[in-house]
VOGU-3710 file (C-alpha; in Angstrom, 3 decimals, decimal comma):
1> mdfaqivqti> 0,001/0,017/0,040  1,653/3,288/-1,107  1,687/6,465/0,861  -0,942/8,321/-1,339  -3,340/5,454/-0,747  -2,853/5,482/2,962  -3,472/9,311/3,040  -6,612/8,828/1,045  -7,941/6,020/3,276  -7,269/8,119/6,395
11> aiyaipvlfa> -9,124/11,074/4,808  -12,108/8,846/3,927  -12,426/7,345/7,398  -11,462/10,550/9,511  -14,957/12,232/9,614  -16,917/9,031/10,070  -14,690/7,829/12,841  -14,795/11,198/14,697  -18,536/11,427/14,429  -19,019/7,728/15,481
21> itvheaahgy> -16,905/8,015/18,675  -18,045/11,525/19,566  -21,811/10,831/19,281  -21,344/7,511/20,990  -19,684/8,960/24,050  -21,865/11,989/24,217  -24,979/9,763/24,090  -23,704/7,830/27,201  -23,304/11,138/29,003  -26,643/12,516/27,982
31> aarhygdnta> -28,399/9,339/28,993  -26,646/9,239/32,350  -27,705/12,851/33,004  -31,232/12,059/31,975  -31,420/9,263/34,571  -29,804/11,301/37,411  -25,943/11,317/37,077  -24,472/14,689/36,216  -20,787/13,444/36,332  -20,278/13,541/32,567
41> ymlgritlnp> -22,122/16,864/32,320  -20,014/18,538/35,102  -16,732/17,356/33,319  -17,949/18,796/29,889  -18,245/15,413/28,277  -21,843/15,820/26,891  -20,438/17,580/23,853  -20,001/17,039/20,118  -16,521/18,489/20,285  -14,391/15,349/19,419
51> vkhidplgti> -11,347/16,687/21,352  -13,140/15,925/24,604  -13,510/12,258/23,587  -10,277/11,453/21,852  -7,832/9,305/23,747  -4,306/9,967/22,239  -3,337/6,362/22,512  -6,561/4,519/21,911  -8,088/6,856/19,275  -5,016/7,903/17,274
61> amplllyfat> -1,762/5,928/18,082  -3,136/2,493/18,367  -5,294/2,530/15,236  -2,533/4,056/13,104  0,011/1,501/14,417  -2,256/-1,401/13,692  -3,024/-0,004/10,213  0,516/0,178/9,191  1,581/-3,016/10,904  -1,193/-5,099/9,308
71> sgaflfgyak> -1,627/-3,135/6,031  -5,121/-2,329/7,073  -6,182/-5,974/7,849  -6,772/-5,382/11,578  -7,767/-2,193/13,260  -8,810/-1,504/16,866  -9,196/1,550/18,878  -11,271/3,228/21,625  -12,289/6,697/22,816  -11,990/8,137/26,314
81> pvpvnfsrlr> -14,809/6,571/28,209  -17,460/9,008/29,514  -17,450/8,684/33,405  -20,734/7,480/34,799  -21,410/7,062/38,528  -24,045/4,384/38,504  -24,850/4,750/42,120  -26,221/8,214/41,295  -28,747/6,944/38,859  -32,327/6,997/40,144
91> npkrdmvwva> -32,514/3,191/39,671  -28,970/2,031/39,153  -29,632/-1,577/37,915  -32,408/-0,586/35,493  -31,029/2,705/34,329  -27,598/1,239/33,748  -29,068/-0,695/30,798  -30,337/2,526/29,088  -27,171/4,321/29,714  -25,212/1,427/28,165
101> lagpganliq> -27,607/1,194/25,179  -27,287/4,868/24,433  -23,835/4,568/22,809  -24,513/1,648/20,464  -27,968/3,131/19,731  -26,246/6,379/18,619  -24,103/4,339/16,255  -26,997/2,414/14,785  -28,814/5,786/14,049  -25,619/7,126/12,395
111> avlwtvllyv> -25,425/3,876/10,275  -28,908/4,580/8,970  -28,131/8,209/8,291  -24,898/7,412/6,372  -26,956/4,911/4,400  -29,692/7,587/3,559  -26,887/9,855/2,517  -25,384/7,286/0,199  -28,827/6,711/-1,382  -29,274/10,440/-1,893
121> lvavgieerf> -25,868/10,979/-3,413  -26,415/8,128/-5,848  -29,958/9,405/-6,673  -28,655/12,969/-7,565  -25,921/11,582/-9,714  -22,917/12,366/-7,718  -20,160/9,895/-8,781  -17,196/11,437/-6,791  -15,665/8,305/-5,397  -14,339/10,082/-2,273
131> flqmcragim> -17,884/10,954/-1,111  -19,378/7,606/-1,837  -16,518/5,840/-0,116  -16,954/8,021/2,942  -20,644/7,151/3,192  -19,705/3,498/2,971  -17,025/3,928/5,650  -19,559/5,734/7,793  -21,863/2,789/7,493  -19,090/0,305/8,203
141> vnlvmfafnl> -17,516/2,196/11,184  -20,825/2,560/12,929  -21,845/-1,069/12,340  -18,611/-2,170/13,881  -18,986/0,129/16,909  -22,656/-0,989/17,277  -21,878/-4,652/17,141  -18,560/-4,685/19,030  -19,856/-2,592/21,978  -22,780/-4,960/22,391
151> fplppldggr> -20,570/-7,937/23,113  -21,770/-9,236/26,457  -18,797/-8,755/28,548  -17,933/-5,952/30,947  -16,514/-3,268/30,568  -18,210/-3,154/27,089  -21,690/-1,716/26,803  -23,099/-5,249/26,218  -21,609/-6,484/29,508  -23,195/-3,597/31,459
161> ilvgllpwkq> -26,588/-4,265/29,622  -26,235/-7,949/30,640  -25,485/-7,048/34,355  -28,504/-4,732/34,367  -30,837/-7,441/33,018  -29,685/-10,477/35,051  -30,966/-11,213/38,522  -28,826/-9,738/41,325  -26,742/-12,894/42,060  -25,875/-13,612/38,483
171> aelvsrvepw> -25,344/-9,924/37,821  -22,769/-9,767/40,606  -20,896/-12,713/39,244  -20,698/-11,134/35,609  -19,575/-7,727/37,088  -16,710/-9,358/38,803  -15,084/-10,100/35,344  -14,735/-6,342/34,618  -11,130/-5,740/35,903  -10,005/-8,376/33,417
181> gffivmalvi> -12,726/-7,849/30,808  -10,516/-5,698/28,406  -7,836/-8,303/28,276  -10,325/-11,158/27,793  -12,081/-9,208/24,923  -8,601/-8,610/23,353  -7,658/-12,255/23,491  -11,124/-13,213/21,794  -10,593/-10,468/19,182  -7,124/-11,736/18,273
191> sgvvgnlwlr> -8,205/-15,358/18,269  -10,991/-14,470/15,896  -13,760/-15,564/18,219  -15,363/-12,092/18,439  -15,127/-11,448/14,786  -16,329/-14,737/13,539  -18,990/-15,594/16,007  -20,252/-12,158/17,018  -19,068/-9,116/14,922  -19,641/-10,216/11,425
201> plmsltnsai> -22,965/-12,052/12,078  -24,380/-9,039/13,983  -23,094/-6,556/11,470  -24,555/-8,484/8,583  -27,903/-8,898/10,258  -28,003/-5,172/11,253  -27,020/-3,993/7,725  -29,806/-6,184/6,287  -32,273/-4,646/8,687  -31,272/-1,082/7,771
211> ellltplrml> -31,654/-1,886/4,114  -35,157/-3,376/4,805  -36,170/-0,314/6,689  -34,947/2,000/4,031  -36,563/-0,075/1,197  -39,343/2,481/0,553  -36,812/5,219/0,367  -34,508/3,380/-1,871  -37,483/2,509/-4,263  -38,643/6,129/-4,213
221> il> -35,353/7,929/-5,180  -33,259/5,289/-6,975
//
């Protein structure tokens, strides 16, 4: 992969990635505030300013390093987590589910919007590859974030949702995994378990659902 192609790929993905992580984290903060915890609001994290959510290591250094090291075959990164004090939520166990769902939900909505934008660009005859590729990147990035964050293991959103839905005894057992959850998830990602058994099937199912949802629009304008 030559330098020009690398620069073009980064340019195509930059805006979708920034929107994906920014809205995802802001949604967590907004949901937490709605249910009684002002921690994120007091720290200025309920904002669409991407600088507030960028982690220098996880958002910039790690994805770039993996991109160059694997020629784009494997990418991983993360944003600065929005702080949530679950004990301040009006109903911690129940509201934890909605706070956790807010992030992936924001990515699902963005995937729908990028798909709509792609349909509109094609409908009006715009053939500029850069913009079409950016829309496709926006769809893929948000589908990845949606599916990956729903993996049912703390500290991912899916793990917090699972803890909120399980009875107290089982929820406590699952929550004990959290200190090692990141390393377990990384091991499962590297071994291909997450990608093959969770990420790709859920992304494919979600993408099909979005296309089905937008079928009337596609038939109307294309």
